[in-house]
C-alpha positions as CSV (number, residue, x, y, z in Angstrom):
1,M,-27.2,18.0,4.5
2,R,-26.1,14.7,5.9
3,N,-25.7,13.3,2.4
4,L,-23.6,16.3,1.3
5,R,-21.4,15.9,4.3
6,E,-21.0,12.2,3.6
7,V,-20.0,12.9,0.0
8,A,-17.5,15.6,1.0
9,E,-15.9,13.3,3.6
10,T,-15.7,10.5,0.9
11,G,-13.8,12.8,-1.4
12,T,-11.5,13.8,1.5
13,A,-10.9,10.1,2.3
14,F,-10.0,9.4,-1.3
15,L,-7.6,12.3,-1.5
16,S,-6.0,11.5,1.8
17,T,-5.2,7.9,1.2
18,L,-4.1,8.7,-2.4
19,V,-1.5,11.2,-1.2
20,A,-0.5,9.0,1.7
21,G,-0.1,6.0,-0.4
22,M,2.0,7.8,-3.0
23,S,4.2,9.3,-0.2
24,L,4.7,5.8,1.3
25,T,5.3,3.6,-1.8
26,L,7.1,6.1,-4.1
27,P,10.4,7.6,-3.3
28,I,10.2,11.4,-2.6
29,N,11.1,13.4,-5.7
30,F,11.9,17.0,-6.5
31,A,13.0,18.8,-9.6
32,W,16.6,18.6,-8.4
33,T,16.6,14.8,-7.7
34,S,18.5,14.0,-10.8
35,E,21.4,16.2,-9.7
36,S,21.9,14.2,-6.4
37,S,24.9,12.0,-5.9
38,A,24.9,8.3,-6.6
39,L,25.2,7.6,-2.9
40,Q,22.1,9.7,-2.1
41,L,20.1,7.9,-4.7
42,N,21.2,4.5,-3.7
43,M,20.6,5.2,0.0
44,M,17.2,6.4,-0.8
45,S,16.3,3.2,-2.7
46,Y,17.8,1.0,-0.1
47,N,16.0,2.6,2.8
48,L,12.6,2.8,1.1
49,P,11.2,-0.4,2.6
50,R,12.3,0.7,6.1
51,S,10.5,4.1,5.6
52,I,7.4,2.2,4.5
53,A,7.6,0.0,7.6
54,A,7.9,3.0,9.9
55,G,5.0,4.8,8.2
56,V,2.6,1.9,8.4
57,I,3.3,1.2,12.0
58,I,2.8,4.9,12.8
59,A,-0.5,4.6,10.9
60,L,-1.6,1.8,13.2
61,I,-0.6,3.6,16.3
62,V,-2.5,6.8,15.3
63,A,-5.6,4.8,14.2
64,V,-5.8,2.9,17.5
65,F,-5.3,5.8,19.8
66,A,-7.5,8.2,17.8
67,T,-10.3,5.6,17.9
68,T,-9.8,5.1,21.7
69,V,-10.0,8.8,22.4
70,N,-13.3,8.6,20.3
71,H,-13.5,12.4,19.5
72,G,-13.6,14.1,16.2
73,L,-10.9,16.6,17.0
74,A,-8.4,13.9,17.9
75,A,-9.0,12.0,14.7
76,W,-9.3,14.9,12.3
77,G,-6.5,16.8,14.1
78,S,-4.2,13.8,13.6
79,A,-5.0,13.7,9.9
80,L,-4.4,17.5,9.6
81,F,-1.1,17.1,11.4
82,G,0.0,14.3,9.0
83,I,-0.8,16.2,5.8
84,A,0.8,19.4,7.3
85,I,4.0,17.4,7.8
86,T,3.9,16.3,4.2
87,F,3.2,19.9,3.0
88,V,6.0,21.4,5.0
89,N,8.4,18.7,4.0
90,H,7.7,19.3,0.3
91,V,7.9,23.1,0.6
92,M,11.2,22.8,2.3
93,G,12.4,20.1,-0.1
94,R,11.7,22.3,-3.2
95,H,14.0,25.1,-1.9
96,I,17.0,23.0,-0.8
97,G,19.7,21.5,-3.0
98,P,21.0,18.1,-4.0
99,S,23.3,17.9,-1.0
100,T,20.3,17.2,1.2
101,S,19.7,13.7,2.4
102,L,16.9,12.2,0.3
103,S,16.6,9.3,2.8
104,T,15.7,11.8,5.6
105,L,13.2,13.6,3.5
106,N,11.6,10.4,2.4
107,F,11.4,9.2,6.1
108,I,9.7,12.4,7.1
109,D,7.2,11.9,4.2
110,A,6.5,8.4,5.4
111,I,5.8,9.6,9.0
112,G,3.4,12.2,7.7
113,A,1.7,9.6,5.4
114,G,1.3,7.2,8.3
115,I,-0.3,9.8,10.6
116,L,-2.6,10.8,7.7
117,I,-3.8,7.3,7.1
118,G,-4.4,6.5,10.7
119,G,-6.2,9.8,11.4
120,T,-8.6,9.5,8.4
121,A,-9.4,5.9,9.3
122,A,-10.6,7.0,12.7
123,A,-12.3,10.2,11.5
124,I,-14.1,9.2,8.3
125,L,-14.9,5.5,8.0
126,H,-18.6,5.5,9.1
127,T,-20.5,4.4,6.0
128,R,-19.9,2.2,3.0
129,L,-19.5,5.2,0.7
130,Q,-16.7,6.6,2.9
131,V,-15.0,3.2,3.1
132,F,-15.2,3.1,-0.7
133,G,-13.4,6.4,-1.1
134,W,-10.8,5.6,1.5
135,T,-10.0,2.2,0.0
136,L,-10.1,3.3,-3.6
137,G,-7.6,6.2,-2.9
138,A,-5.2,3.8,-1.2
139,L,-5.3,1.2,-3.9
140,C,-5.2,3.9,-6.7
141,S,-1.8,5.1,-5.2
142,I,-0.4,1.6,-5.9
143,V,-1.6,1.7,-9.5
144,L,-0.2,5.1,-10.1
145,G,3.1,4.0,-8.6
146,A,3.3,1.3,-11.3
147,A,2.0,3.5,-14.1
148,L,4.1,6.6,-13.2
149,P,7.2,5.3,-11.5
150,G,9.1,7.8,-9.6
151,P,11.4,9.5,-9.6
152,H,11.6,9.5,-13.4
153,G,12.4,11.9,-16.2
154,E,13.1,11.9,-19.9
155,T,16.5,11.0,-21.2
156,R,18.4,12.9,-23.9
157,A,21.8,12.7,-25.3
158,T,24.5,15.3,-25.5
159,D,26.6,16.1,-28.6
160,S,29.1,13.5,-27.5
161,G,26.4,10.8,-27.2
162,L,26.4,10.7,-23.4
163,P,22.9,10.4,-21.7
164,V,21.6,13.3,-19.6
165,Y,18.7,12.9,-17.2
166,S,16.4,15.8,-17.2
167,P,14.7,16.9,-14.0
168,A,11.6,15.0,-12.8
169,S,8.5,16.5,-11.2
170,D,7.5,16.4,-7.5
171,T,6.1,13.1,-6.1
172,P,3.4,13.4,-4.9
173,P,2.4,16.5,-6.9
174,M,2.4,19.7,-4.8
175,W,-1.1,20.7,-6.0
176,L,-2.5,17.4,-4.8
177,I,-1.0,17.9,-1.3
178,V,-2.4,21.5,-1.1
179,V,-6.0,20.3,-2.1
180,T,-5.8,17.5,0.4
181,L,-4.6,19.9,3.1
182,F,-7.5,22.3,2.5
183,A,-10.1,19.4,2.5
184,I,-8.8,18.0,5.8
185,A,-8.6,21.5,7.4
186,V,-12.3,22.1,6.5
187,G,-13.2,18.6,7.9
188,T,-11.3,19.4,11.1
189,F,-13.2,22.6,11.6
190,V,-16.6,21.1,10.9
191,N,-16.0,18.0,13.1
192,R,-14.1,19.7,16.0
193,H,-17.0,19.0,18.5
194,R,-18.0,15.6,17.2
195,T,-18.0,12.7,19.7
196,G,-18.6,9.0,19.4
197,I,-16.8,8.6,16.0
198,E,-16.6,4.8,16.4
199,R,-17.9,2.2,18.8
200,R,-15.2,1.0,21.3
201,T,-13.8,-2.5,20.9
202,F,-14.1,-4.9,23.8
203,E,-10.9,-6.7,22.8
204,L,-7.4,-5.5,23.4
205,P,-7.2,-2.0,21.7
206,M,-3.5,-2.5,21.1
207,A,-4.1,-5.7,19.0
208,P,-3.8,-4.1,15.6
209,I,-0.5,-2.4,16.6
210,L,1.0,-5.7,17.9
211,A,-0.3,-7.6,14.8
212,G,1.1,-5.0,12.4
213,T,4.5,-4.7,14.2
214,L,4.9,-8.4,14.1
215,F,4.1,-8.9,10.5
216,V,5.9,-5.8,9.2
217,G,9.0,-6.8,11.2
218,V,9.0,-10.4,9.8
219,T,8.4,-9.1,6.3
220,L,11.2,-6.6,6.4
221,F,13.6,-9.1,7.9
222,G,12.6,-11.7,5.3
223,N,13.2,-9.2,2.4
224,E,16.6,-8.2,3.6
225,W,17.6,-11.8,4.5
226,L,16.6,-13.1,1.0
227,G,18.5,-10.1,-0.5
228,R,21.7,-11.1,1.2
229,H,21.6,-14.8,0.6
230,E,21.2,-17.1,-2.4
231,A,17.5,-17.7,-2.9
232,G,17.5,-21.5,-2.8
233,L,14.6,-23.8,-2.1
234,L,15.4,-23.9,1.7
235,Q,15.7,-20.1,2.0
236,I,12.5,-19.5,0.0
237,G,10.7,-22.1,2.1
238,L,11.8,-20.5,5.4
239,A,10.7,-17.0,4.1
240,V,7.3,-18.4,3.1
241,A,6.8,-20.2,6.4
242,A,7.8,-17.1,8.4
243,T,5.3,-15.0,6.3
244,I,2.4,-17.4,6.8
245,A,3.2,-17.9,10.5
246,A,3.4,-14.1,11.1
247,G,0.1,-13.7,9.3
248,L,-1.6,-16.4,11.3
249,V,-0.4,-14.9,14.6
250,A,-1.5,-11.4,13.5
251,T,-4.9,-12.8,12.6
252,A,-5.3,-14.5,16.0
253,L,-4.6,-11.2,17.7
254,L,-7.4,-9.3,15.9
255,P,-11.0,-9.4,17.2
256,R,-13.5,-11.9,15.8
257,R,-13.0,-12.3,12.0
258,D,-11.1,-9.0,11.4
259,G,-8.1,-11.2,10.5
260,T,-9.9,-12.0,7.2
261,L,-8.7,-8.7,5.7
262,A,-5.1,-9.3,7.0
263,L,-5.0,-12.8,5.4
264,S,-6.4,-11.4,2.1
265,A,-3.9,-8.6,2.1
266,I,-1.0,-11.0,2.6
267,A,-2.1,-13.0,-0.4
268,L,-2.7,-9.9,-2.5
269,A,0.8,-8.5,-1.6
270,A,2.4,-11.8,-2.6
271,V,0.5,-12.3,-5.9
272,G,0.9,-8.6,-6.8
273,A,4.6,-8.7,-6.2
274,A,4.9,-11.6,-8.7
275,L,2.5,-10.2,-11.3
276,I,2.9,-6.4,-11.4
277,P,5.4,-5.6,-14.2
278,T,8.2,-3.1,-13.7
279,H,6.3,-0.5,-15.6
280,I,2.8,-0.3,-17.1
281,P,1.6,2.3,-19.7
282,S,0.3,5.5,-18.2
283,W,-3.0,5.2,-20.0
284,S,-3.7,1.8,-18.3
285,A,-4.1,3.5,-15.0
286,I,-7.7,4.6,-15.8
287,P,-9.1,1.1,-16.7
288,L,-7.2,-0.5,-13.7
289,I,-8.7,2.1,-11.3
290,A,-12.1,1.3,-12.8
291,A,-11.5,-2.4,-12.2
292,I,-10.6,-1.7,-8.6
293,G,-13.7,0.4,-8.1
294,A,-15.9,-2.3,-9.7
295,G,-14.3,-4.9,-7.5
296,I,-15.0,-2.9,-4.3
297,L,-18.6,-2.4,-5.3
298,L,-19.0,-6.1,-6.1
299,G,-17.5,-7.0,-2.7
300,F,-20.0,-4.8,-0.9
301,R,-22.8,-6.3,-2.8
302,H,-21.7,-10.0,-2.6
303,P,-19.0,-10.4,0.1
304,A,-17.1,-13.6,-0.4
305,P,-13.5,-13.4,0.9
306,L,-13.1,-17.2,0.5
307,I,-13.9,-17.0,-3.2
308,G,-11.5,-14.0,-3.6
309,M,-8.7,-16.1,-2.0
310,I,-9.4,-19.0,-4.3
311,A,-9.3,-16.7,-7.3
312,L,-5.9,-15.4,-6.1
313,C,-4.6,-18.9,-6.0
314,A,-5.8,-19.4,-9.6
315,V,-4.2,-16.2,-10.8
316,A,-0.9,-17.1,-9.2
317,L,-1.0,-20.6,-10.7
318,A,-1.9,-19.2,-14.1
319,G,1.1,-16.8,-13.9
320,A,3.5,-19.6,-13.1
321,E,2.3,-21.6,-16.1
322,T,2.5,-18.6,-18.5
323,T,5.9,-17.2,-17.6
324,A,7.0,-17.5,-21.3
325,Y,4.5,-14.8,-22.2
326,I,5.3,-12.4,-19.4
327,H,6.3,-9.6,-21.6
328,T,3.4,-9.8,-24.1
329,P,0.8,-6.9,-23.8
330,L,-2.1,-9.4,-23.6
331,H,-0.5,-11.2,-20.6
332,T,0.2,-7.9,-18.8
333,A,-3.3,-6.5,-19.4
334,A,-5.1,-9.7,-18.4
335,F,-3.2,-10.2,-15.2
336,A,-3.1,-6.6,-14.2
337,T,-6.9,-6.2,-14.7
338,A,-7.6,-9.5,-12.8
339,L,-5.4,-8.4,-9.9
340,A,-6.9,-5.0,-9.7
341,A,-10.5,-6.3,-9.6
342,L,-9.5,-9.0,-7.0
343,T,-7.8,-6.4,-4.8
344,G,-10.9,-4.2,-4.7
345,F,-13.2,-7.2,-4.1
346,S,-11.0,-8.7,-1.3
347,F,-10.8,-5.4,0.6
348,S,-14.6,-4.8,0.5
349,S,-15.6,-8.4,1.1
350,A,-13.7,-8.5,4.4
351,A,-15.6,-6.0,6.6
352,P,-13.7,-5.6,9.9
353,R,-15.6,-4.5,12.9
354,Y,-12.7,-2.3,14.1
355,N,-11.4,0.4,11.7
356,P,-7.7,0.0,12.7
357,S,-8.0,-3.5,11.3
358,R,-8.6,-1.8,7.9
359,V,-5.4,0.2,8.4
360,L,-3.6,-3.1,9.0
361,G,-4.8,-4.4,5.7
362,L,-3.4,-1.4,3.9
363,A,-0.1,-1.7,5.9
364,I,0.3,-5.2,4.6
365,V,-0.4,-4.3,1.0
366,F,2.0,-1.3,1.1
367,M,4.9,-3.3,2.5
368,P,7.0,-5.0,-0.1
369,S,6.3,-8.8,0.0
370,V,9.2,-11.3,0.3
371,V,8.2,-12.2,-3.3
372,A,9.5,-8.9,-4.4
373,S,13.1,-9.9,-3.3
374,L,12.9,-12.8,-5.7
375,R,12.0,-10.6,-8.6
376,D,14.7,-8.0,-7.8
377,R,17.6,-10.4,-7.4
378,A,17.5,-13.5,-9.6
379,E,20.4,-13.7,-12.0
380,H,21.1,-9.9,-11.8
381,S,23.9,-8.8,-9.5
382,D,24.2,-5.5,-11.2
383,Y,22.4,-2.8,-9.2
384,R,22.8,0.6,-10.9
385,T,21.9,4.0,-9.6
386,V,20.0,4.9,-12.8
387,T,18.0,2.5,-15.0
388,V,16.8,3.7,-18.4
389,Q,13.8,1.9,-20.0
390,D,11.6,3.2,-22.8
391,G,13.2,6.6,-22.7
392,R,12.6,7.1,-19.0
393,W,15.0,6.9,-16.1
394,S,14.4,5.7,-12.5
395,Y,16.8,4.6,-9.8
396,G,16.8,1.2,-8.2
397,P,17.3,-2.4,-9.3
398,I,17.1,-3.3,-13.0
399,P,14.1,-5.2,-14.2
400,A,13.5,-8.8,-12.9
401,P,14.3,-11.8,-15.1
402,D,11.9,-14.2,-16.6
403,T,11.4,-16.9,-13.9
404,S,8.5,-18.7,-12.4
405,T,9.9,-18.8,-8.9
406,P,8.1,-15.6,-7.7
407,Y,4.8,-17.1,-8.9
408,W,5.2,-20.4,-7.2
409,T,6.3,-18.6,-4.0
410,A,3.2,-16.3,-4.2
411,L,1.0,-19.4,-4.7
412,A,2.5,-21.1,-1.6
413,I,1.8,-18.0,0.5
414,T,-1.7,-17.7,-0.9
415,V,-2.5,-21.3,-0.2
416,G,-1.2,-20.8,3.4
417,C,-3.5,-17.8,3.8
418,L,-6.4,-19.8,2.4
419,L,-5.9,-22.5,5.0
420,G,-5.7,-19.8,7.6
421,L,-8.9,-18.3,6.5
422,L,-10.7,-21.6,6.6
423,A,-9.4,-22.1,10.2
424,L,-10.5,-18.5,11.1
425,R,-14.0,-19.1,9.8
426,R,-14.3,-22.3,11.8
427,W,-12.9,-21.0,15.1
428,R,-14.2,-17.4,15.2
429,S,-17.8,-16.2,15.1
430,P,-18.8,-13.8,12.3
431,T,-18.2,-10.1,12.5
432,I,-21.0,-8.1,14.1
433,P,-21.5,-4.8,12.2
434,A,-21.1,-1.7,14.3
435,T,-24.3,0.3,15.0
436,G,-22.6,3.6,14.6
437,Q,-21.0,2.8,11.3
438,A,-24.1,1.4,9.5
439,L,-21.8,-0.3,7.0
440,A,-24.2,-3.2,6.5
441,D,-27.2,-0.9,6.0
442,R,-25.9,1.3,3.2
């Protein structure tokens, strides 16, 4: 019975973070999105990083306080409230018109996603299997975001030759939200009397909130600052220094070696922002998800966060040296697969003693790195509402140019994180696994 319950909660964890990740990282989308005004679409695209920032901070707050309450109803109830917000938001969104503010709907979606992530982190993460499902779902949402960019739709031409953008589907899909809502409702009912969901931490319970708010704030400011100024060597250097400094301070706030995951996530976000292409083929999502899963299992079996960080440095360096081949299928496949495997490996290698620290790792990965600003701006001042590529439309900036600057910037951030990890391992004692979680025993 215990094994069946563990498997069921693992599936719930996977669905929850998959839906929450898609709600955070992808703009909300309905069948009528293509009929919205250019102002609505541009405001939606512009405010997306701020919505993500609000969502991940809410996730940290919910995770910390649900863990502190240490009762199943508080944790599962929070997750149920989060998915209910997402469900109601999408039901209402499907029955209103293009005059509605997409930015507001997207912000509500981000709030629901944040509550969902924080609630499930406190409610479900007790064993390695459950951590596997929770982590895989969150990372899969990023892969699906690259393979199925949204909102998107097929383009067709009228008799006069003008392009018409056909309606796109809901993002995330409504059926996926309903299935997740049902799974969490069942989990809430079953665990409504459960106590002692996680061992209390002896350090400051608010530490993950402070660490996340600091890093998210610095990252958001750095992105907007680079977007408004010419990205010269000085400006990039300041952004890199601020990112590394914020990461080190956030690491110092976390208990023992929990900061290992934060540093790994900062490096992953930087390298991923440089490597991930504007769009990958839809069929590639399956092998990339398999690579993530294999990386997670390998990290559980042979945890080595230092090796993962060194490998990220190597990948960033290789990307900088092979910029001329950036659009070749072999280049895209090789780097996407390597990054997927390293992401899974890094998340499972760093085993925090405090579950809200895992939420902080996801928060950092979900936030657009300052490297993304370099990809989106260089040599392209034309930002259009609708971009058409390979017969599909999406709104936002046009594809990034061929330049090695993002790769070198990602390498600098990763090297800084590597040095921070070495210092953390020297100054902090190893993480002691929680007895209630049994993560080291399974």
